[in-house]
DSSP file (Angstrom, degrees, kcal/mol; ACC not computed):
  #  RESIDUE AA STRUCTURE BP1 BP2  ACC     N-H-->O    O-->H-N    N-H-->O    O-->H-N    TCO  KAPPA ALPHA  PHI   PSI    X-CA   Y-CA   Z-CA
    1    1 A X              0   0    0      0, 0.0     2,-0.2     0, 0.0     0, 0.0   0.000 360.0 360.0 360.0 130.6   18.6    0.7    7.6
    2    2 A X        -     0   0    0      1,-0.1     2,-0.4     0, 0.0     0, 0.0  -0.505 360.0-128.2 -73.7 136.8   18.3    4.4    8.1
    3    3 A X        -     0   0    0     -2,-0.2     2,-0.1     1,-0.1    -1,-0.1  -0.695  23.6-114.4 -88.5 135.4   15.2    5.9    6.7
    4    4 A X        -     0   0    0     -2,-0.4     2,-0.4     1,-0.1    -1,-0.1  -0.377  34.4-104.8 -67.8 145.3   15.6    8.9    4.4
    5    5 A X        -     0   0    0     -2,-0.1     2,-0.4     1,-0.0    -1,-0.1  -0.574  35.3-140.1 -72.7 127.3   14.2   12.2    5.7
    6    6 A X        -     0   0    0     -2,-0.4     2,-0.1    -3,-0.0    -1,-0.0  -0.732  11.2-130.9 -92.5 134.9   10.9   13.0    3.8
    7    7 A X     >  -     0   0    0     -2,-0.4     4,-2.2     1,-0.1     5,-0.2  -0.413  23.7-112.7 -77.7 161.0   10.2   16.6    2.9
    8    8 A X  H  > S+     0   0    0      1,-0.2     4,-2.1     2,-0.2     5,-0.2   0.890 118.4  54.4 -61.1 -39.3    6.9   18.1    3.6
    9    9 A X  H  > S+     0   0    0      1,-0.2     4,-2.5     2,-0.2    -1,-0.2   0.934 108.5  47.7 -60.8 -47.1    6.1   18.3   -0.1
   10   10 A X  H  > S+     0   0    0      1,-0.2     4,-2.9     2,-0.2    33,-0.2   0.872 109.4  53.7 -64.5 -36.4    6.8   14.5   -0.5
   11   11 A X  H  X S+     0   0    0     -4,-2.2     4,-2.3     2,-0.2    -1,-0.2   0.898 110.2  47.6 -63.6 -39.1    4.6   13.7    2.5
   12   12 A X  H  X S+     0   0    0     -4,-2.1     4,-2.5     2,-0.2    -2,-0.2   0.913 112.5  48.7 -67.1 -42.4    1.8   15.7    0.9
   13   13 A X  H  X S+     0   0    0     -4,-2.5     4,-2.7     2,-0.2     5,-0.2   0.933 111.5  50.7 -61.2 -45.9    2.3   14.0   -2.4
   14   14 A X  H  X S+     0   0    0     -4,-2.9     4,-2.5     1,-0.2    -2,-0.2   0.927 112.8  45.2 -57.3 -47.3    2.3   10.6   -0.7
   15   15 A X  H  X S+     0   0    0     -4,-2.3     4,-2.3     2,-0.2    -1,-0.2   0.894 113.1  49.4 -67.9 -40.5   -0.9   11.3    1.2
   16   16 A X  H  X S+     0   0    0     -4,-2.5     4,-2.4     2,-0.2     5,-0.2   0.924 112.6  48.3 -64.4 -43.5   -2.7   12.6   -1.9
   17   17 A X  H  X S+     0   0    0     -4,-2.7     4,-2.9    -5,-0.2     5,-0.3   0.922 110.0  52.5 -60.5 -43.7   -1.6    9.6   -3.9
   18   18 A X  H  X S+     0   0    0     -4,-2.5     4,-2.6    -5,-0.2     5,-0.2   0.915 110.8  47.5 -59.4 -43.5   -2.8    7.3   -1.1
   19   19 A X  H  X S+     0   0    0     -4,-2.3     4,-2.4     2,-0.2    -1,-0.2   0.929 114.0  45.6 -64.3 -46.1   -6.2    9.0   -1.0
   20   20 A X  H  X S+     0   0    0     -4,-2.4     4,-2.4     2,-0.2    -2,-0.2   0.928 116.0  45.7 -64.1 -45.2   -6.7    8.8   -4.8
   21   21 A X  H  X S+     0   0    0     -4,-2.9     4,-2.7     2,-0.2     5,-0.2   0.927 113.4  49.0 -65.9 -44.7   -5.5    5.2   -5.1
   22   22 A X  H  X S+     0   0    0     -4,-2.6     4,-2.4    -5,-0.3    -1,-0.2   0.920 113.1  47.5 -61.3 -43.8   -7.6    4.1   -2.1
   23   23 A X  H  X S+     0   0    0     -4,-2.4     4,-1.7    -5,-0.2    -1,-0.2   0.909 112.2  49.8 -63.7 -42.3  -10.7    5.8   -3.5
   24   24 A X  H  < S+     0   0    0     -4,-2.4     4,-0.3    -5,-0.2    -2,-0.2   0.915 113.2  45.7 -63.7 -43.6  -10.1    4.3   -7.0
   25   25 A X  H >< S+     0   0    0     -4,-2.7     3,-0.9     1,-0.2    -1,-0.2   0.881 110.1  55.1 -67.4 -37.2   -9.7    0.8   -5.6
   26   26 A X  H 3< S+     0   0    0     -4,-2.4    -1,-0.2     1,-0.2    -2,-0.2   0.860 115.7  37.2 -63.7 -36.4  -12.8    1.2   -3.4
   27   27 A X  T 3< S+     0   0    0     -4,-1.7    -1,-0.2    -5,-0.2    -2,-0.2   0.285  89.3 128.2-100.0  10.1  -15.0    2.1   -6.3
   28   28 A X    <   -     0   0    0     -3,-0.9     6,-0.1    -4,-0.3    -3,-0.1  -0.334  63.8-128.8 -69.8 148.4  -13.4   -0.3   -8.8
   29   29 A X  S    S+     0   0    0      4,-0.1     2,-0.5     2,-0.0    -1,-0.1   0.842  90.0  82.3 -64.6 -36.0  -15.6   -2.6  -10.8
   30   30 A X  S  > S-     0   0    0      1,-0.2     4,-1.9    39,-0.1     3,-0.5  -0.616  70.6-153.2 -76.3 117.8  -13.5   -5.7   -9.9
   31   31 A X  H  > S+     0   0    0     -2,-0.5     4,-0.9     1,-0.2    -1,-0.2   0.790  93.1  61.2 -64.9 -27.2  -14.6   -6.9   -6.5
   32   32 A X  H  4 S+     0   0    0      1,-0.2     3,-0.5     2,-0.2    -1,-0.2   0.916 109.7  41.5 -63.5 -41.8  -11.2   -8.4   -5.8
   33   33 A X  H >4 S+     0   0    0     -3,-0.5     3,-1.7     1,-0.2    -2,-0.2   0.847 104.8  66.1 -72.6 -35.4   -9.6   -5.0   -6.2
   34   34 A X  H 3< S+     0   0    0     -4,-1.9    -1,-0.2     1,-0.3    -2,-0.2   0.738  98.0  54.2 -62.7 -23.0  -12.4   -3.3   -4.2
   35   35 A X  T 3< S+     0   0    0     -4,-0.9    22,-0.6    -3,-0.5    -1,-0.3   0.505  82.5 111.3 -89.6  -3.2  -11.4   -5.1   -1.0
   36   36 A X  E <   -A   56   0A   0     -3,-1.7     2,-0.5    -4,-0.2    20,-0.2  -0.470  57.9-144.8 -76.5 140.4   -7.7   -4.1   -1.1
   37   37 A X  E     -A   55   0A   0     18,-2.8    18,-2.5    -2,-0.2     2,-0.7  -0.912   4.5-143.3-108.4 128.2   -6.5   -1.6    1.6
   38   38 A X  E     +A   54   0A   0     -2,-0.5    16,-0.3    16,-0.2     3,-0.1  -0.817  20.6 177.6 -90.0 114.4   -3.9    1.0    0.8
   39   39 A X  E     -     0   0A   0     14,-2.4     2,-0.3    -2,-0.7    15,-0.2   0.681  58.6 -26.8 -93.4 -19.2   -1.7    1.3    3.9
   40   40 A X  E     -A   53   0A   0     13,-1.3    13,-2.9   -22,-0.1     2,-0.4  -0.961  46.3-138.0 178.6 165.3    0.8    3.8    2.6
   41   41 A X  E     -A   52   0A   0     -2,-0.3     2,-0.5    11,-0.2    11,-0.2  -0.998   8.8-167.9-139.1 136.5    2.7    5.4   -0.4
   42   42 A X  E     -A   51   0A   0      9,-2.4     9,-2.7    -2,-0.4     2,-0.3  -0.951  12.2-159.8-127.7 112.5    6.3    6.4   -0.6
   43   43 A X  E     -A   50   0A   0     -2,-0.5     7,-0.2     7,-0.3   -29,-0.1  -0.677  23.8-111.7 -90.7 140.8    7.2    8.5   -3.6
   44   44 A X    >   -     0   0    0      5,-2.9     3,-2.2    -2,-0.3    -1,-0.1  -0.303  35.2-105.3 -65.3 158.3   10.8    8.8   -4.9
   45   45 A X  T 3  S+     0   0    0      1,-0.3    -1,-0.1     2,-0.1    -2,-0.0   0.774 124.4  45.6 -60.6 -27.2   12.4   12.2   -4.4
   46   46 A X  T 3  S-     0   0    0      3,-0.0    -1,-0.3     0, 0.0    -2,-0.1   0.345 109.6-125.4 -95.0   6.8   12.0   13.0   -8.1
   47   47 A X  S <  S+     0   0    0     -3,-2.2    -2,-0.1     2,-0.2    42,-0.1   0.676  76.5 123.2  56.1  23.3    8.4   11.7   -8.1
   48   48 A X  S    S+     0   0    0     43,-0.2    44,-3.0     1,-0.1     2,-0.3   0.826  75.0  26.8 -77.0 -32.1    9.2    9.3  -10.9
   49   49 A X  E     - b   0  92A   0     42,-0.3    -5,-2.9     2,-0.0     2,-0.4  -0.929  61.7-164.3-130.7 152.6    8.1    6.3   -8.9
   50   50 A X  E     -Ab  43  93A   0     42,-2.4    44,-2.8    -2,-0.3     2,-0.6  -0.953  13.2-147.7-138.5 119.5    5.7    5.6   -6.1
   51   51 A X  E     -Ab  42  94A   0     -9,-2.7    -9,-2.4    -2,-0.4     2,-0.6  -0.775  16.8-159.4 -84.4 121.4    5.7    2.4   -4.0
   52   52 A X  E     -Ab  41  95A   0     42,-2.5    44,-3.1    -2,-0.6     2,-0.5  -0.914   3.1-152.1-107.9 117.6    2.1    1.7   -3.0
   53   53 A X  E     +Ab  40  96A   0    -13,-2.9   -14,-2.4    -2,-0.6   -13,-1.3  -0.791  21.5 176.8 -95.2 126.4    1.8   -0.6    0.0
   54   54 A X  E     -Ab  38  97A   0     42,-2.6    44,-3.5    -2,-0.5     2,-0.4  -0.900  21.2-152.2-130.0 154.9   -1.4   -2.6    0.1
   55   55 A X  E     -A   37   0A   0    -18,-2.5   -18,-2.8    -2,-0.3     2,-0.6  -0.967   9.5-149.1-123.6 145.1   -3.0   -5.3    2.3
   56   56 A X  E     -A   36   0A   0     -2,-0.4   -20,-0.1   -20,-0.2     7,-0.1  -0.924  17.7-145.6-115.2 104.5   -5.4   -7.9    1.1
   57   57 A X        +     0   0    0     -2,-0.6     2,-0.3   -22,-0.6   -22,-0.1  -0.328  60.8  32.2 -68.2 152.3   -7.9   -8.9    3.8
   58   58 A X  S    S+     0   0    0      3,-0.0    -2,-0.1     4,-0.0     5,-0.1  -0.672 103.5   5.8 105.7-159.8   -9.1  -12.5    3.9
   59   59 A X    >   -     0   0    0     -2,-0.3     3,-1.5     1,-0.1     4,-0.4  -0.256  61.8-127.2 -65.1 145.2   -7.4  -15.8    2.9
   60   60 A X  T >  S+     0   0    0      1,-0.3     3,-1.2     2,-0.2     4,-0.5   0.800 108.1  66.9 -62.1 -29.2   -3.8  -15.8    1.9
   61   61 A X  T 3> S+     0   0    0      1,-0.3     4,-0.5     2,-0.2    -1,-0.3   0.719  93.2  61.3 -64.9 -20.3   -4.7  -17.6   -1.3
   62   62 A X  H <> S+     0   0    0     -3,-1.5     4,-2.3     1,-0.2    -1,-0.3   0.718  84.2  81.1 -76.7 -22.3   -6.6  -14.5   -2.4
   63   63 A X  H <> S+     0   0    0     -3,-1.2     4,-2.8    -4,-0.4     5,-0.2   0.899  88.4  48.6 -57.3 -50.2   -3.4  -12.3   -2.3
   64   64 A X  H  > S+     0   0    0     -4,-0.5     4,-2.1     1,-0.2    -1,-0.2   0.900 113.6  47.9 -61.2 -38.6   -2.0  -13.3   -5.8
   65   65 A X  H  X S+     0   0    0     -4,-0.5     4,-2.3     2,-0.2    -1,-0.2   0.918 113.7  47.4 -65.0 -42.7   -5.3  -12.8   -7.5
   66   66 A X  H  X S+     0   0    0     -4,-2.3     4,-2.4     2,-0.2    -2,-0.2   0.913 111.6  49.4 -66.2 -42.6   -5.7   -9.4   -5.9
   67   67 A X  H  X S+     0   0    0     -4,-2.8     4,-2.0     1,-0.2    -1,-0.2   0.890 112.3  48.7 -65.2 -37.9   -2.2   -8.3   -6.7
   68   68 A X  H  X S+     0   0    0     -4,-2.1     4,-1.9    -5,-0.2    -1,-0.2   0.901 111.2  50.2 -66.6 -40.3   -2.7   -9.3  -10.3
   69   69 A X  H  X S+     0   0    0     -4,-2.3     4,-1.6     2,-0.2    -2,-0.2   0.890 109.5  51.0 -65.3 -39.4   -6.0   -7.5  -10.5
   70   70 A X  H  X S+     0   0    0     -4,-2.4     4,-0.9     1,-0.2    -1,-0.2   0.918 108.2  52.3 -63.2 -42.6   -4.4   -4.3   -9.0
   71   71 A X  H >< S+     0   0    0     -4,-2.0     3,-0.5     1,-0.2     4,-0.4   0.889 108.5  50.3 -61.9 -38.8   -1.6   -4.5  -11.6
   72   72 A X  H 3< S+     0   0    0     -4,-1.9     3,-0.4     1,-0.2     4,-0.3   0.833 111.6  49.0 -66.6 -31.2   -4.3   -4.7  -14.4
   73   73 A X  H >X S+     0   0    0     -4,-1.6     4,-2.0     1,-0.2     3,-0.5   0.593  85.9  95.0 -82.1 -11.6   -6.0   -1.7  -12.9
   74   74 A X  H <X S+     0   0    0     -4,-0.9     4,-2.9    -3,-0.5     5,-0.2   0.856  78.0  53.9 -53.6 -45.3   -2.7    0.3  -12.7
   75   75 A X  H 3> S+     0   0    0     -4,-0.4     4,-2.0    -3,-0.4    -1,-0.2   0.910 111.3  46.5 -59.2 -39.9   -3.1    2.2  -16.0
   76   76 A X  H <> S+     0   0    0     -3,-0.5     4,-2.0    -4,-0.3    -1,-0.2   0.881 112.5  50.0 -67.3 -37.9   -6.5    3.5  -15.0
   77   77 A X  H  X S+     0   0    0     -4,-2.0     4,-2.3     2,-0.2    -2,-0.2   0.922 111.2  48.6 -65.4 -44.0   -5.3    4.5  -11.6
   78   78 A X  H  X S+     0   0    0     -4,-2.9     4,-2.4     1,-0.2    -2,-0.2   0.870 108.7  54.2 -64.8 -35.8   -2.3    6.4  -13.1
   79   79 A X  H  X S+     0   0    0     -4,-2.0     4,-1.9    -5,-0.2    -1,-0.2   0.910 108.9  48.4 -63.7 -41.2   -4.7    8.1  -15.5
   80   80 A X  H  X S+     0   0    0     -4,-2.0     4,-2.4     2,-0.2     5,-0.2   0.915 110.5  50.9 -65.5 -41.1   -6.8    9.3  -12.6
   81   81 A X  H  X S+     0   0    0     -4,-2.3     4,-2.5     1,-0.2    -2,-0.2   0.915 108.5  52.7 -60.1 -42.2   -3.7   10.5  -10.7
   82   82 A X  H  < S+     0   0    0     -4,-2.4    -1,-0.2     1,-0.2    -2,-0.2   0.879 112.2  45.3 -61.0 -38.9   -2.7   12.4  -13.9
   83   83 A X  H  < S+     0   0    0     -4,-1.9    -1,-0.2     1,-0.2    -2,-0.2   0.876 120.8  37.5 -71.6 -37.8   -6.1   14.1  -14.1
   84   84 A X  H  < S+     0   0    0     -4,-2.4     2,-0.3    -5,-0.1    -2,-0.2   0.709 110.6  58.3 -93.9 -21.5   -6.3   15.0  -10.4
   85   85 A X     <  -     0   0    0     -4,-2.5     2,-0.7    -5,-0.2     5,-0.0  -0.824  68.4-141.5-112.1 151.0   -2.7   16.0   -9.5
   86   86 A X        +     0   0    0     -2,-0.3     2,-0.3     3,-0.0    -4,-0.1  -0.646  46.8 141.5-111.9  74.4   -0.6   18.6  -11.0
   87   87 A X        -     0   0    0     -2,-0.7     3,-0.1    -5,-0.2    -2,-0.1  -0.777  61.8-118.1-108.9 156.9    2.8   17.0  -11.1
   88   88 A X  S    S+     0   0    0     -2,-0.3     2,-0.4     1,-0.2    -1,-0.1   0.907 102.3  10.0 -59.2 -40.9    5.4   17.3  -13.9
   89   89 A X  S    S-     0   0    0    -42,-0.1     2,-0.4    -3,-0.0    -1,-0.2  -0.998  82.8-114.9-139.9 142.3    5.1   13.6  -14.5
   90   90 A X        -     0   0    0     -2,-0.4   -12,-0.1    -3,-0.1    -8,-0.1  -0.631  41.9-115.7 -74.8 127.0    2.8   11.0  -13.1
   91   91 A X        -     0   0    0     -2,-0.4     2,-0.5   -42,-0.1   -42,-0.3  -0.336  23.7-114.6 -64.5 143.5    4.7    8.6  -10.9
   92   92 A X  E     -b   49   0A   0    -44,-3.0   -42,-2.4     1,-0.0     2,-0.3  -0.687  35.2-130.8 -75.7 123.0    4.9    5.0  -12.1
   93   93 A X  E     -b   50   0A   0     -2,-0.5     2,-0.5   -44,-0.2   -42,-0.2  -0.602  22.3-170.8 -82.1 133.5    3.1    3.0   -9.4
   94   94 A X  E     -b   51   0A   0    -44,-2.8   -42,-2.5    -2,-0.3     2,-0.4  -0.952  15.4-146.8-124.0 109.5    4.7   -0.1   -8.0
   95   95 A X  E     -b   52   0A   0     -2,-0.5     2,-0.4   -44,-0.2   -42,-0.2  -0.613  18.2-176.5 -82.5 131.7    2.4   -2.1   -5.8
   96   96 A X  E     -b   53   0A   0    -44,-3.1   -42,-2.6    -2,-0.4     2,-0.4  -0.977  28.4-118.7-127.1 138.0    4.0   -3.9   -2.9
   97   97 A X  E     -b   54   0A   0     -2,-0.4     2,-0.8   -44,-0.2   -42,-0.2  -0.640  24.8-141.1 -76.9 131.0    2.3   -6.2   -0.4
   98   98 A X        +     0   0    0    -44,-3.5     3,-0.4    -2,-0.4     4,-0.2  -0.825  25.5 173.1 -95.9 106.4    2.5   -4.8    3.1
   99   99 A X     >  +     0   0    0     -2,-0.8     4,-2.3     1,-0.2     5,-0.2   0.184  45.7 110.0 -98.2  17.7    3.1   -7.7    5.5
  100  100 A X  H  > S+     0   0    0      1,-0.2     4,-2.5     2,-0.2    -1,-0.2   0.849  75.8  53.2 -64.0 -34.5    3.6   -5.5    8.6
  101  101 A X  H  > S+     0   0    0     -3,-0.4     4,-2.5     2,-0.2    -1,-0.2   0.939 111.0  45.5 -66.3 -46.0    0.3   -6.6   10.2
  102  102 A X  H  > S+     0   0    0      1,-0.2     4,-2.2    -4,-0.2    -2,-0.2   0.897 113.3  51.5 -61.7 -39.3    1.2  -10.3    9.8
  103  103 A X  H  X S+     0   0    0     -4,-2.3     4,-2.1     2,-0.2    -2,-0.2   0.923 110.7  47.4 -63.8 -44.7    4.7   -9.6   11.2
  104  104 A X  H  X S+     0   0    0     -4,-2.5     4,-2.5     1,-0.2    -2,-0.2   0.904 111.6  50.4 -64.1 -41.7    3.2   -7.7   14.2
  105  105 A X  H  X S+     0   0    0     -4,-2.5     4,-2.4     1,-0.2    -1,-0.2   0.886 109.2  51.8 -64.3 -38.1    0.8  -10.5   14.9
  106  106 A X  H  X S+     0   0    0     -4,-2.2     4,-2.4     2,-0.2    -2,-0.2   0.915 110.2  48.5 -63.5 -43.4    3.6  -13.1   14.7
  107  107 A X  H  X S+     0   0    0     -4,-2.1     4,-2.7     2,-0.2     5,-0.2   0.924 111.2  50.2 -63.5 -44.3    5.7  -11.1   17.2
  108  108 A X  H  X S+     0   0    0     -4,-2.5     4,-2.5     1,-0.2    -2,-0.2   0.913 110.7  49.8 -59.4 -42.6    2.7  -10.8   19.6
  109  109 A X  H  X S+     0   0    0     -4,-2.4     4,-2.0     2,-0.2    -1,-0.2   0.914 111.8  47.9 -63.1 -43.6    2.1  -14.5   19.4
  110  110 A X  H  X S+     0   0    0     -4,-2.4     4,-1.3     1,-0.2    -2,-0.2   0.907 112.6  48.8 -64.2 -41.8    5.8  -15.2   20.1
  111  111 A X  H  < S+     0   0    0     -4,-2.7    -2,-0.2     1,-0.2    -1,-0.2   0.896 110.5  51.0 -65.0 -39.3    5.8  -12.8   23.1
  112  112 A X  H >< S+     0   0    0     -4,-2.5     3,-1.0     1,-0.2    -1,-0.2   0.869 107.6  53.5 -65.9 -36.2    2.6  -14.4   24.4
  113  113 A X  H 3< S+     0   0    0     -4,-2.0    -1,-0.2     1,-0.2    -2,-0.2   0.819 117.9  36.2 -66.2 -30.5    4.1  -17.8   24.2
  114  114 A X  T 3< S+     0   0    0     -4,-1.3    -1,-0.2    -3,-0.2    -2,-0.2   0.001  85.5 140.1-113.3  26.9    7.1  -16.7   26.2
  115  115 A X    X   -     0   0    0     -3,-1.0     3,-1.6     1,-0.1     4,-0.3  -0.439  61.3-101.5 -72.0 143.2    5.4  -14.3   28.6
  116  116 A X  T 3  S+     0   0    0      1,-0.2    -1,-0.1     2,-0.1    -2,-0.0  -0.351 108.5  39.7 -61.6 145.1    6.6  -14.4   32.2
  117  117 A X  T 3  S+     0   0    0      2,-0.1    -1,-0.2    -3,-0.1    -2,-0.1   0.185  91.3  89.6  98.8 -16.5    4.3  -16.3   34.5
  118  118 A X    <   +     0   0    0     -3,-1.6     2,-0.3    -6,-0.0    -2,-0.1   0.697  69.5  88.9 -81.6 -19.9    3.7  -19.1   31.9
  119  119 A X              0   0    0     -4,-0.3    -2,-0.1     1,-0.1    -5,-0.0  -0.583 360.0 360.0 -82.6 140.3    6.6  -21.0   33.2
  120  120 A X              0   0    0     -2,-0.3    -1,-0.1     0, 0.0    -2,-0.0   0.406 360.0 360.0-107.2 360.0    5.9  -23.5   36.0
């Protein structure tokens, strides 16, 4: 799938949102939320929505609890964004789990299993 070309303005909005969200999660009262890593943000061209990509370090069983906790924290995060950014409308945050690290590790493992020189 071809990726849409991002304008410089949208890249700045994405990065500012990422910083605010990461800082908010880092200092959040809920320890489950505090461990979440924000890997990226992609804002829609009209800034109505922002997909926030996160990773949850630790056991896979922790992921559903962390994603639910983030969703509960969303109104407070959006309120902070509204206070700190000067956009016409605060984007609705949509949290997505970023599985790119697991995907990359799986590919590395598969490549290592089939590396030349392993065959006898």
